[in-house]
C-alpha positions in Angstrom: 15.1 30.5 44.7 14.4 26.9 43.9 14.7 24.2 46.4 17.9 22.1 45.7 16.1 19.0 47.0 13.6 19.4 44.1 16.3 19.6 41.4 16.5 16.6 39.2 20.0 15.1 38.7 21.4 14.2 35.3 21.1 10.5 36.2 17.4 10.9 37.0 16.8 12.5 33.6 18.6 9.8 31.8 16.8 7.1 33.8 13.4 8.7 32.9 14.3 8.8 29.2 15.6 5.2 29.2 12.5 4.1 31.1 10.3 5.6 28.4 12.2 3.9 25.6 12.1 0.5 27.4 8.4 0.9 28.1 7.6 1.7 24.5 9.7 -1.2 23.3 8.1 -3.7 25.7 4.6 -2.5 24.7 5.3 -3.0 21.0 7.0 -6.4 21.6 4.2 -7.8 23.9 1.1 -6.3 22.3 2.1 -5.9 18.6 -0.5 -8.5 17.6 -3.4 -6.4 19.0 -2.0 -2.9 18.5 -2.8 -2.7 14.7 -6.3 -1.2 14.9 -5.2 1.3 17.6 -2.1 2.4 15.7 -4.1 2.6 12.5 -6.7 4.7 14.3 -4.0 7.1 15.6 -2.6 7.5 12.1 -6.1 8.2 10.8 -6.7 10.8 13.5 -3.4 12.5 12.8 -4.1 12.6 9.1 -7.6 14.0 9.4 -7.0 16.4 12.3 -6.3 19.5 10.1 -9.6 19.0 8.2 -11.5 18.4 11.4 -10.0 21.5 13.0 -11.0 23.5 9.9 -14.6 22.3 10.4 -14.5 23.3 14.0 -13.3 26.8 13.0 -16.4 27.0 10.7 -18.6 26.4 13.7 -19.2 22.7 14.0 -18.7 21.0 17.4 -15.6 18.9 17.6 -17.6 15.6 18.0 -19.7 16.3 14.9 -16.6 17.3 12.9 -14.8 14.1 13.9 -17.9 12.0 13.0 -18.2 13.8 9.6 -14.5 13.0 8.8 -14.7 9.4 9.8 -17.9 8.8 7.8 -16.4 10.5 4.8 -13.3 8.3 5.1 -15.5 5.1 5.4 -17.6 6.3 2.4 -14.5 6.8 0.3 -13.2 3.3 1.2 -16.6 1.7 0.5 -16.8 3.4 -2.9 -13.3 2.3 -3.8 -14.1 -1.3 -2.8 -17.4 -1.3 -4.8 -15.8 0.2 -7.9 -12.4 -1.6 -8.0 -12.9 -4.9 -6.2 -15.0 -6.5 -9.0 -12.5 -5.2 -11.6 -9.6 -6.6 -9.6 -11.3 -10.0 -9.2 -12.1 -10.0 -13.0 -8.4 -9.3 -13.8 -7.3 -12.1 -11.5 -9.7 -14.4 -13.3 -8.2 -13.3 -16.6 -4.7 -14.1 -15.4 -5.7 -17.5 -14.1 -7.6 -18.4 -17.3 -4.7 -17.3 -19.5 -1.9 -18.6 -17.4 -1.4 -21.6 -19.7 -1.2 -19.4 -22.8 1.2 -17.0 -21.0 3.3 -20.1 -20.0 3.5 -21.2 -23.6 4.4 -17.7 -24.9 7.1 -17.2 -22.3 8.6 -20.6 -22.9 8.7 -19.9 -26.7 10.2 -16.5 -26.1 12.9 -17.9 -23.8 13.7 -20.8 -26.1 14.0 -18.3 -29.0 16.5 -16.1 -27.1 18.5 -19.1 -26.0 18.6 -20.3 -29.6 20.0 -17.0 -30.7 22.6 -17.1 -28.0 23.5 -20.7 -29.0 24.0 -19.5 -32.6 26.1 -16.6 -31.5 28.2 -18.3 -28.8 28.2 -21.9 -30.0 26.8 -25.1 -28.5 29.7 -25.4 -26.2 28.5 -22.4 -24.2 24.8 -22.8 -24.5 23.6 -26.4 -24.6 20.2 -28.1 -24.9 19.9 -28.6 -21.1 20.1 -24.9 -20.5 17.4 -24.3 -23.1 15.1 -26.8 -21.4 15.9 -25.4 -18.0 15.1 -21.8 -19.0 12.0 -22.8 -20.9 10.7 -24.7 -17.9 11.5 -21.9 -15.4 9.6 -19.4 -17.6 6.4 -21.5 -17.2 7.0 -21.8 -13.5 7.3 -18.1 -13.1 3.9 -17.4 -14.7 2.2 -20.1 -12.5 3.9 -18.6 -9.4 2.7 -15.1 -10.3 -0.8 -16.2 -10.9 -1.0 -18.1 -7.6 0.7 -15.3 -5.7 -1.7 -12.7 -7.0 -4.7 -14.8 -6.2 -3.5 -15.4 -2.7 -2.6 -11.7 -2.1 -6.0 -10.5 -3.2 -7.9 -13.1 -1.2 -5.8 -12.7 1.9 -5.8 -8.9 1.6 -9.6 -8.6 1.5 -9.9 -11.3 4.2 -7.8 -9.1 6.5 -9.9 -6.1 5.4 -13.0 -7.9 6.6 -11.6 -8.8 10.0 -13.8 -7.2 12.7 -10.9 -5.5 14.4 -10.1 -3.4 11.4 -13.6 -2.8 10.1 -15.2 -2.0 13.4 -12.6 -1.2 16.0 -10.4 1.1 13.9 -13.2 3.6 12.8 -14.6 3.7 16.4 -11.2 4.3 18.0 -10.3 6.7 15.2 -13.4 8.7 16.0 -12.5 9.0 19.7 -8.9 9.8 18.8 -9.9 12.5 16.4 -12.5 14.0 18.7 -10.0 14.2 21.6 -6.9 14.9 19.6 -6.3 18.5 20.6 -7.1 17.6 24.2 -4.7 14.7 24.2 -1.9 16.9 22.7 -2.6 19.5 25.4 -2.5 16.9 28.2 0.8 15.6 26.9 2.1 19.1 26.7 1.2 19.6 30.4 3.4 16.6 31.3 6.6 18.0 29.7 9.4 18.8 32.2 9.2 22.6 32.7 12.9 23.0 32.3 12.9 21.6 28.7 9.3 22.3 27.7 10.2 25.0 25.2 12.9 22.9 23.5 10.6 19.9 23.4 7.8 21.9 21.9 10.0 23.3 19.2 11.3 19.8 18.3 7.7 18.4 18.3 6.6 21.2 15.9 9.5 20.4 13.6 8.6 16.7 13.7 4.9 17.5 13.0 5.9 19.8 10.1 8.1 17.1 8.4 5.8 14.2 9.1 2.6 15.9 8.0 4.2 17.1 4.8 5.5 13.6 4.1 2.3 11.7 4.9 -0.1 14.0 3.1 2.2 14.7 0.2 3.1 11.0 -0.2 -0.6 10.0 -0.1 -1.4 12.4 -2.9 1.6 11.1 -5.0 0.6 7.5 -4.5 -3.0 8.2 -5.6 -2.0 10.2 -8.7 0.6 7.6 -9.7 -1.8 4.7 -9.2 -4.4 6.4 -11.4 -1.8 7.2 -14.1 -0.3 3.7 -14.2 -3.7 1.9 -14.1 -5.1 4.1 -16.9 -2.0 4.1 -19.1 -1.4 0.3 -18.8 -5.0 -0.4 -19.6 -4.9 1.9 -22.6 -1.9 0.1 -24.1 -3.9 -3.1 -23.8 -2.1 -5.0 -21.0 -4.5 -7.6 -19.6 -3.7 -6.9 -16.0 -3.0 -3.2 -16.5 -5.4 -2.0 -13.8 -4.0 -4.4 -11.2 -0.4 -3.8 -12.0 -0.9 0.0 -12.2 -2.7 0.2 -8.8 0.0 -1.9 -7.3 2.8 0.2 -8.7 1.2 3.5 -7.6 0.3 2.4 -4.0 3.7 0.8 -3.4 5.3 4.1 -4.4 5.3 5.2 -0.7 8.4 3.0 -0.5 10.9 4.9 -2.7 11.7 3.1 -6.0 10.0 -0.1 -4.9 6.7 0.6 -6.5 8.0 1.6 -9.9 10.5 -1.2 -10.1 8.0 -3.8 -9.0 5.4 -2.5 -11.4 7.9 -2.4 -14.2 9.1 -6.0 -13.7 5.5 -7.3 -13.4 4.3 -5.3 -16.5 7.2 -6.2 -18.7 6.9 -9.9 -17.8 3.2 -9.9 -18.6 3.8 -8.0 -21.8 6.4 -10.6 -23.0 3.8 -13.3 -22.3 0.8 -11.4 -23.9 2.1 -9.5 -26.9 3.5 -11.4 -29.9 5.8 -8.5 -31.0 8.1 -6.1 -29.3 5.7 -3.2 -29.9 3.5 -3.9 -26.9 6.6 -4.4 -24.6 8.0 -1.1 -25.8 4.7 0.7 -25.1 4.7 -0.7 -21.6 8.3 0.4 -21.1 7.3 3.9 -22.3 4.5 4.0 -19.8 6.9 3.6 -17.0 9.5 5.9 -18.5 6.9 8.7 -18.7 5.7 7.8 -15.2 9.2 8.2 -13.8 9.6 11.5 -15.5 6.2 12.7 -14.1 7.1 11.3 -10.7 10.5 13.0 -10.5 9.8 16.3 -12.2 6.0 17.0 -11.8 4.2 15.0 -9.1 6.8 14.8 -6.3 7.9 18.5 -6.6 4.3 19.5 -6.6 3.1 17.5 -3.6 6.3 17.1 -1.6 8.9 19.6 -2.8 11.6 20.5 -0.4 9.4 20.4 2.7 10.3 16.8 3.6 13.7 16.1 5.1 13.4 12.3 5.0 16.0 10.7 2.7 14.8 7.9 0.6 17.4 5.5 1.9 16.3 6.1 5.5 12.7 5.7 4.6 13.4 2.3 2.9 15.5 1.1 5.8 12.9 2.3 8.4 10.0 0.5 6.6 11.9 -2.8 6.3 13.3 -2.6 9.8 10.0 -1.7 11.3 8.3 -4.6 9.5 11.0 -7.0 10.5 10.8 -6.0 14.2 7.1 -5.5 14.8 5.2 -6.5 11.7 2.7 -4.2 10.1 2.5 -2.1 13.2 6.2 -1.5 12.7 5.6 -0.4 9.1 3.0 2.1 10.3 5.3 3.5 13.0 8.5 3.5 10.8 8.2 6.9 9.2 7.1 8.8 12.3 10.0 7.2 14.3 12.4 8.1 11.4 11.1 11.7 11.4 11.7 12.0 15.2 15.2 10.5 15.0 16.0 12.9 12.1 14.8 16.0 14.0 16.7 15.0 17.2 19.8 14.1 15.2 19.8 17.5 13.5 19.1 19.2 16.9 22.0 17.5 18.7 24.3 18.0 15.7 23.6 21.8 15.8 24.3 21.8 19.5 27.6 19.9 19.0 28.7 22.3 16.2 28.1 25.2 18.6 29.8 23.6 21.6 33.3 23.8 22.9 33.8 20.1 22.1 33.8 21.1 18.4 35.0 24.7 18.6 38.0 24.4 20.9 41.1 25.2 19.0 43.9 22.7 18.9 46.5 22.9 21.7 49.8 24.4 20.8 52.3 21.9 22.0 55.3 23.7 20.6 57.9 24.6 23.2 58.5 28.4 23.3 
């Protein structure tokens, strides 16, 4: 028989849960500026743990398996930088050098469309001031895009070269990956005995959904980036490689990657190609990409294993970024997966409880 003095009250359980939530929130709020390499390292360890565990089953010690996976990851990133960075810089140079021509072409196209509207609707609706305004704004758009792309590439690789990301993240990622199973076991030993079984079941469900989303989404982004980059380059778009990679890698945010890539590609096509043929070809590239994404790529790599609705993923990414910056973006999907699993768990309990199942009271007077 258990000692009643050792039984936790409901208030103590709620206080413990609230304390954990407040502690995590304070840690993110106070240390968000220095947490990025550690959160990134934890994400890397979680992503690579199945592969490292497979190497361990083949006979490698856990430390060597972790080192092999971290070195392989760094080698892949280095090869990507060596292969694509010069091409990206060259394409940015092309955009900067041709920005005046693009400005002229866009201004001429905009003026032509305004002239057609003026002929169709009359000078009372479309006047000369509107034509000058639209033509001027078309040039400003090209100049803005050129400057923005140059600053994004420069700042992105400057951040990439920061010591905390280049040095600290792989080192911390190695230690996380080496000790991952031990850390999971230690956390499991801290679970309250009364709810350990339920918590383990929910944790396994979160791991199933999260691992399926992360690994499946990563494969989808890579395949889409390669497709868009290759297809846009084949149709002759000057910045096809850059726009294609951007559209593919931004696809982890549902619809944002394809819409952003389509707008950028169509705008560049209007500025570059003298006829509608090139613009139509670019539009066909994205139409085929959407078909492949919806009916081939996503069903193949994600399927029905992921129970994360696109709307919630978009909201979580933007909310996490607004609250905690890039650290919040990294944590958005895991937190969403946890909330989704817990919501379904409590909904199931509610639907099986007397609160839902109690029949209505018969108030009729017999």
